[in-house]
N, C-alpha and C positions, 0 to 999 in steps of 0.2 A: 598244495592244502589249502581246501575252502573257506570262503570266509560265510559264516553264520550270520544270517539273519532275519529278523524278526520284523514283521508289516503290521505297520500301526494304523490303522484308517477306518473309519465308520461305515465305509462301503464298498462292499463285498465284491463287486464287478472291478472295482477298483485294483483293489490287494489280489484277485484273480488273473488282471492284467499284469501286474507288476511281478507276481509269482514267475508265470508264462515266461515273461522276459529276461527276469535274472534265472532261473533254473535253467534255459535256452545256450544262454554265456557259456554255461557250463563252468566257471567260477563260483559261485555261489549257491550255498544250500538255504535254502527260507525252511528256520527250523520253527514256525509258530507266526498266527497271525493274532491280529486283536483287533474290535473294534473301541475298546473304551478304556480309560486310564488303567484301573481296576485290570484288566485282562492283561493289558501291557505289563503292568506290575509284577503280577503274579508269572508271566513267562520269563522275566529278565531273572526274576528271582531263583524261578527253578531251571532256565537253562544256561544263563548268562552268556547270549550272545556275541559277536563281534562289533557287532554294529541295529540299532534298531534305527528302520528308518518310519519317520512319525510324521505325520498329516497333525497340519494344527486345530483342524476343527474337526472335532469326532463329537458329534451329535450334540448333547448339551454337555461334553468335557471338552476341555481347553488342551489342546496338546502343546504348549509351551510348560503349564504345570504337572503334565504329563512328565516328559523332561526333567522338569526340576524334580519331581520325585524320583524318576531314573536313577539319576544323579543321583540322588541323595543315598541310594540304595549301596552304594561304595563297591560296586563292583568294577570291571574292567571295561562294561557294553559302552559303547560312541553313541551318540544321539543325531542322527543325519537328518536333517528337519525338511520334508519334500512337501510341498503345497504350492497353494494358486496364490497366497497374499503376498503383496510385496510391499506393504507399508511400512513406514519408519516403525510405527509402531509394535507391529509383528515381529520385525526383524532385532529390533531392540530385544523384545522380552523372549524371544529366544535364546539369542547369544547371551544373554545374560541368567538364563535357566541352566545354560552349560550344554546348547546345543555344538556339536562338532564344525556341523555346515550346515549349509542355508540354501538348497537349491529349487526352483520353480517347474511345475510340470509339466511345463511348455520345453523344459530341457530333452535333446536326443539320446538316443537309448545309448549311446557310446559315450554321453557326458555321466549320465545316470552310475552305470557300471563305473567309469573312473572315480566318480566321487564317492562310492562305497569303497572302492580298492580302499582309497587316500584317505577316508574316514577311518577305516581299519589299522591303517596301517600308523595312524596319531596324527596327520596332517589335517589344517582346519581347510577346509571347502568353501568357498561361496561363490556362486550366480554373478556373474557381472556386473547386473543390475543392483544386486544386492549389495556387493564390493563397492560399488561408487555411492550407494546410499550413505554409507557407514563413513565411506571418503568425507562426503560433506558435510556429514555432522559435525566429524572431528575439526573441520575446517570453519565450521561456524560459530559463532558467537556462545557464550555458554548458558545464555535468555535462553538455548531451546529447550524444550519440553523436556522435563525426567520421562523415564521407560513409567512411572507410576502413575505422571499425569495423561501421559498417550492413553495409560490404561482406563482408568475413568473419563477419558473424551470417548474412545471407544465403546466403552460402554453406555457413556449418553445417549450416543450416536444410535447405540440401539434400540433408544426410547425406553431406558431405565429410568427409575427415579431416583433422587439421592438416595435411600433410603433403602431400596436394592440393591443400589451400589455397594453402598457400606456394607451390606449381610454380602454381599459376592465376594468382597475384598476380605472381607474380617477386620472389619476396620469401622470407625462411629463417623456417624453422620455429619459430624463436625467437618471432621477430617477430610472427607471428602468436599462439600463447602468449601475449605480450604483450598484445597487443590484446583479445582474449578476456578476460584478468583487469580490463582495463580494463572490460571491457561488462559484465562481474556487479559490480563495484564499482558503476558508475552507476545499474544496473536492482535493486540493490538482492537480487544472489542469487549463489550459489555454484556453478553447474554450468551446462553448455553447456542439457539439455534443460529446466530454468528459465528461461532467457537468451533462447533460438527464441522458448518459450510467453509469457512478457510481450511481446517484443517484438510477435509476432504480434498478440496482444490489442488494443494501442495503434497500430498499425496502420505500426509501421518498418518492418516488412518481411512480404514476401507468403509 
């Protein structure tokens, strides 16, 4: 019995390549494609595939939030993230959103096929780099940034103001400022620019 897969990526050429790769393997059935969160949700509601192969950057949409909403539907569908992003912030947000696995786009075709197969079977699948980053985090002191602090810092790095970050995350501007103060203290810096620079150098954000 083939594994049913929905491809979620905002680049049609990437979806076409993934479709060709998976259909050539002979054990997967690509039952739908989506380029946005809403398209992905509609497909999962209608088809309930075994696995959703999810990119993290969907144009204006966020793949981690899309993952959270898909898992929130309560279906048996599992989400396997396939992305170019390997920062701690991206990894944590995806896993906390409910992703069953996290694979990088430089994976070999055989690795991707095995990851989809294992995800459908209920396993957790992590790229070696992703697994090592999560392990290092577990071994570090609890003063490390939380996933929300990493999310705020990532948005700050993208040039958003405190007000824009607050609107994006549906929190108050005061809450954003509090998160940034905590970030500064944990990173040993005293301003946004220095925090972003330190976080990028250490692979916390992209």
